[in-house]
C-alpha positions as CSV (number, residue, x, y, z in Angstrom):
1,M,-45.4,73.8,152.7
2,N,-48.4,73.0,150.6
3,S,-46.3,72.0,147.6
4,I,-44.1,69.8,149.7
5,D,-47.2,68.0,150.9
6,A,-48.4,67.5,147.3
7,W,-45.2,66.0,146.1
8,V,-45.1,63.6,149.1
9,W,-48.6,62.5,148.3
10,W,-47.7,61.9,144.7
11,L,-44.8,59.7,145.8
12,V,-47.1,57.8,148.2
13,V,-49.5,57.2,145.2
14,A,-46.5,56.0,143.1
15,A,-45.5,53.6,145.8
16,A,-49.1,52.4,146.2
17,L,-49.2,51.8,142.5
18,G,-46.0,49.8,142.7
19,I,-47.6,47.2,145.0
20,P,-50.2,45.9,142.5
21,L,-47.5,46.0,139.8
22,V,-45.4,43.5,141.8
23,V,-48.4,41.4,142.9
24,T,-50.2,41.2,139.6
25,A,-47.2,41.7,137.2
26,M,-49.4,44.1,135.2
27,P,-47.0,46.7,133.7
28,E,-49.8,49.3,133.4
29,F,-49.5,49.9,137.1
30,G,-45.8,50.7,136.7
31,M,-46.7,53.2,134.0
32,F,-49.2,54.9,136.3
33,A,-46.5,54.9,139.0
34,V,-44.1,56.7,136.6
35,G,-46.9,59.2,135.9
36,A,-47.3,59.8,139.7
37,V,-43.5,60.4,140.0
38,A,-43.7,62.9,137.2
39,A,-46.6,64.6,139.0
40,A,-44.5,64.7,142.1
41,G,-41.8,66.5,140.3
42,T,-44.3,68.9,138.9
43,A,-45.6,69.5,142.4
44,G,-42.0,70.0,143.7
45,L,-41.5,72.7,141.1
46,G,-44.6,74.5,142.6
47,A,-47.2,73.8,139.9
48,G,-50.9,73.8,140.9
49,V,-53.0,70.7,141.4
50,V,-54.6,70.9,138.0
51,V,-51.2,70.9,136.3
52,Q,-50.1,68.0,138.5
53,V,-53.1,65.9,137.6
54,L,-52.6,66.8,133.9
55,V,-49.0,65.7,134.0
56,F,-50.0,62.5,135.7
57,V,-52.6,61.7,133.1
58,L,-50.5,62.7,130.1
59,V,-47.4,60.8,131.2
60,S,-49.4,57.7,132.1
61,V,-51.4,57.7,128.9
62,A,-48.3,58.4,126.8
63,L,-46.5,55.5,128.4
64,I,-49.4,53.1,127.9
65,A,-49.8,54.3,124.3
66,V,-46.1,53.9,123.4
67,V,-44.6,51.2,125.7
68,R,-47.5,48.7,125.8
69,P,-47.6,48.0,122.0
70,I,-43.9,47.6,121.9
71,A,-44.0,45.2,124.9
72,N,-46.9,43.2,123.3
73,R,-44.9,42.9,120.0
74,H,-41.8,41.6,121.9
75,A,-44.0,39.1,123.9
76,A,-45.6,37.8,120.7
77,Q,-42.2,37.1,119.0
78,R,-41.1,33.5,118.8
79,P,-37.6,32.7,119.9
80,Q,-35.1,33.1,117.1
81,L,-33.3,29.9,118.0
82,A,-35.2,26.6,117.6
83,T,-34.3,23.9,120.1
84,G,-35.3,20.3,120.6
85,V,-37.5,18.6,118.0
86,D,-38.3,22.1,116.5
87,A,-34.7,22.4,115.5
88,L,-35.0,19.1,113.5
89,K,-37.9,20.3,111.3
90,G,-36.8,21.2,107.9
91,R,-33.5,19.4,108.2
92,Q,-32.3,16.8,105.6
93,A,-31.8,13.1,106.5
94,V,-30.5,10.0,104.7
95,V,-32.7,6.9,104.4
96,L,-31.1,3.9,106.1
97,E,-34.0,1.5,105.6
98,R,-36.8,1.9,103.1
99,V,-39.3,4.6,104.3
100,D,-42.9,4.3,103.3
101,G,-46.3,5.3,104.8
102,A,-45.9,2.8,107.6
103,D,-42.3,2.8,108.8
104,G,-38.6,3.0,108.0
105,R,-35.3,4.3,109.4
106,I,-33.3,7.5,108.7
107,K,-30.1,9.1,109.9
108,L,-31.0,12.6,111.2
109,A,-28.5,14.9,112.9
110,G,-26.2,12.0,113.5
111,E,-28.8,9.8,115.1
112,I,-31.0,7.0,113.8
113,W,-34.7,7.8,113.8
114,S,-37.7,5.8,112.9
115,A,-39.5,7.5,110.1
116,R,-42.5,7.4,107.8
117,S,-43.5,9.2,104.7
118,L,-45.9,12.1,104.9
119,H,-47.7,10.7,101.9
120,P,-48.7,7.1,102.5
121,D,-48.4,6.2,98.8
122,R,-44.8,7.5,98.5
123,A,-41.7,5.5,99.4
124,Y,-38.1,6.4,99.7
125,E,-35.2,4.0,99.1
126,V,-31.9,3.5,101.0
127,G,-29.5,6.3,100.3
128,Q,-32.1,8.9,99.3
129,E,-32.1,12.3,101.0
130,V,-35.4,13.3,102.5
131,D,-36.6,16.4,104.3
132,V,-38.1,16.2,107.8
133,V,-41.4,18.0,108.0
134,E,-42.6,17.0,111.4
135,I,-41.7,15.0,114.5
136,E,-44.4,12.8,116.1
137,G,-43.1,11.3,119.3
138,A,-39.9,9.5,118.2
139,T,-40.9,9.2,114.5
140,A,-39.8,11.7,111.8
141,I,-42.3,12.5,109.1
142,V,-40.5,13.0,105.8
143,I,-40.9,14.0,102.2
């Protein structure tokens, strides 16, 4: 009966660790909860308290050491698909009205945009193709 009590207590610990996981959204609590479930399984098989604690610690640490860096890498990745004005950067456009350091007009992605040259001393004439390097408000910065 002692081993049954031990595995029940480990499941209570796992459930208790699940509460801060949900409240704080810190995945480390979930990893500790999985460690507690593993310890509950060890207790259910009749292992002693020392072995149960070792299983809890080893599983929890292993999950944190392996899963956490993978999760951080995925969280740090930028989305593969650029949308909005980010999708316009790097695209080519055609000059409709002379573009210089002050103003001008281009046709970009089928729409007419105000534009200005990235370099104030550089101008682009009607019909030239330019590359969009930045969007500032409703103005495309081109080279």
